[in-house]
Backbone as numpy.savetxt, mean C-alpha at the origin, in Angstrom:
# Nx Ny Nz CAx CAy CAz Cx Cy Cz
-13.35 -9.11 4.82 -14.17 -7.91 4.82 -13.31 -6.66 4.82
-12.27 -6.66 5.66 -11.42 -5.47 5.73 -10.73 -5.19 4.40
-10.24 -6.24 3.75 -9.52 -6.01 2.50 -10.46 -5.51 1.40
-11.72 -5.98 1.41 -12.67 -5.49 0.41 -12.99 -4.02 0.66
-13.11 -3.64 1.91 -13.37 -2.24 2.24 -12.16 -1.40 1.84
-10.98 -1.89 2.13 -9.74 -1.20 1.80 -9.61 -1.06 0.28
-9.99 -2.11 -0.43 -9.91 -2.11 -1.89 -10.85 -1.07 -2.48
-12.06 -0.98 -1.96 -13.01 0.01 -2.48 -12.54 1.43 -2.15
-11.89 1.60 -1.00 -11.33 2.91 -0.66 -10.24 3.31 -1.65
-9.40 2.35 -2.02 -8.33 2.63 -2.97 -8.88 2.96 -4.36
-9.95 2.29 -4.74 -10.50 2.49 -6.09 -11.07 3.88 -6.30
-11.54 4.53 -5.24 -12.12 5.86 -5.40 -11.07 6.97 -5.31
-9.83 6.61 -4.99 -8.76 7.60 -4.89 -8.31 8.07 -6.28
-7.82 9.30 -6.33 -7.24 9.82 -7.57 -5.83 9.26 -7.72
-5.23 9.50 -8.89 -3.86 9.03 -9.12 -2.88 9.64 -8.12
-3.06 10.93 -7.82 -2.17 11.58 -6.85 -2.33 10.99 -5.47
-3.56 10.73 -5.09 -3.81 10.13 -3.77 -3.21 8.73 -3.69
-3.32 7.97 -4.77 -2.72 6.64 -4.79 -1.20 6.72 -4.67
-0.60 7.69 -5.33 0.85 7.86 -5.23 1.26 8.20 -3.80
0.49 9.08 -3.17 0.78 9.43 -1.77 0.60 8.23 -0.86
-0.40 7.41 -1.12 -0.66 6.22 -0.32 0.50 5.23 -0.46
0.98 5.03 -1.67 2.11 4.13 -1.90 3.34 4.65 -1.17
3.57 5.95 -1.24 4.72 6.54 -0.56 4.62 6.34 0.95
3.44 6.56 1.50 3.22 6.38 2.94 3.47 4.93 3.35
2.97 4.00 2.54 3.15 2.59 2.84 4.61 2.16 2.72
5.32 2.73 1.76 6.74 2.40 1.60 7.55 2.90 2.80
7.18 4.07 3.33 7.84 4.57 4.53 7.57 3.65 5.71
6.33 3.19 5.83 5.99 2.26 6.91 6.76 0.96 6.73
6.86 0.49 5.50 7.60 -0.74 5.22 9.07 -0.59 5.63
9.66 0.55 5.33 11.04 0.81 5.71 11.20 0.77 7.22
10.28 1.44 7.91 10.34 1.47 9.37 10.18 0.07 9.96
9.30 -0.72 9.39 9.10 -2.09 9.87 10.36 -2.94 9.65
10.98 -2.77 8.48 12.21 -3.53 8.22 13.31 -3.11 9.18
13.38 -1.82 9.47 14.39 -1.32 10.40 14.14 -1.89 11.80
12.88 -1.91 12.22 12.54 -2.48 13.53 12.87 -3.96 13.59
12.61 -4.68 12.49 12.91 -6.11 12.47 14.41 -6.33 12.57
15.20 -5.50 11.91 16.65 -5.66 11.93 17.23 -5.39 13.31
16.60 -4.48 14.04 17.11 -4.14 15.37 16.45 -4.97 16.47
15.54 -5.86 16.09 14.90 -6.74 17.06 13.77 -6.09 17.84
13.23 -4.97 17.36 12.18 -4.25 18.07 10.78 -4.51 17.51
10.70 -5.28 16.43 9.41 -5.51 15.77 8.58 -6.49 16.58
7.38 -6.06 16.97 6.49 -6.92 17.75 5.45 -7.59 16.86
4.87 -6.84 15.92 3.82 -7.38 15.06 4.43 -7.76 13.72
4.95 -8.98 13.64 5.66 -9.40 12.42 4.73 -9.56 11.23
3.47 -9.81 11.46 2.54 -9.99 10.34 2.27 -8.68 9.60
2.54 -7.56 10.23 2.30 -6.26 9.60 3.19 -6.08 8.37
4.38 -6.69 8.36 5.29 -6.58 7.22 4.61 -7.13 5.97
4.00 -8.29 6.09 3.31 -8.92 4.97 2.11 -8.10 4.53
1.34 -7.59 5.48 0.14 -6.81 5.18 0.51 -5.54 4.41
1.55 -4.86 4.85 1.97 -3.62 4.20 2.45 -3.90 2.78
3.21 -4.99 2.62 3.70 -5.34 1.29 2.53 -5.59 0.32
1.51 -6.25 0.80 0.35 -6.53 -0.05 -0.46 -5.28 -0.33
-0.54 -4.37 0.65 -1.26 -3.11 0.43 -0.56 -2.26 -0.63
0.77 -2.28 -0.62 1.53 -1.56 -1.65 1.20 -2.14 -3.02
1.18 -3.46 -3.11 0.88 -4.11 -4.38 -0.53 -3.78 -4.85
-1.48 -3.75 -3.91 -2.86 -3.41 -4.27 -2.95 -1.99 -4.83
-2.31 -1.07 -4.14 -2.36 0.33 -4.56 -1.72 0.51 -5.93
-0.59 -0.15 -6.15 0.09 -0.05 -7.44 -0.74 -0.68 -8.56
-1.40 -1.78 -8.25 -2.24 -2.45 -9.25 -3.40 -1.58 -9.66
-4.05 -0.97 -8.69 -5.19 -0.10 -8.99 -4.73 1.12 -9.78
-3.57 1.67 -9.42 -3.03 2.81 -10.17 -2.76 2.42 -11.62
-2.24 1.23 -11.83 -1.96 0.76 -13.19 -3.25 0.53 -13.97
-4.28 0.06 -13.30 -5.56 -0.17 -13.96 -6.22 1.14 -14.36
-5.98 2.18 -13.60 -6.61 3.48 -13.89 -5.91 4.20 -15.04
-4.62 3.97 -15.22 -3.87 4.70 -16.25 -4.42 4.53 -17.65
-4.71 3.33 -18.11 -5.23 3.18 -19.49 -6.56 3.90 -19.71
-7.37 4.05 -18.68 -8.64 4.75 -18.82 -8.42 6.20 -19.25
-7.41 6.83 -18.67 -7.16 8.24 -18.95 -6.40 8.46 -20.26
-5.66 7.46 -20.71 -4.88 7.60 -21.93 -5.71 7.40 -23.18
-6.86 6.79 -23.08 -7.68 6.50 -24.27 -8.27 7.75 -24.88
């Protein structure tokens, strides 16, 4: 349910908003990797979730591009 809600939220975003979302997620991913390297990461499953959210956002951005180029 959460991923479907998240997916619909991403679909209504503009290209700029999607770019900002990807940037925000990449920063979070960096911080999580840094925490894991220093042994401070408590929620290890968040790494996988963030990676998949980045992929979702990039996929939706790629799907929207051909619509505007036509």
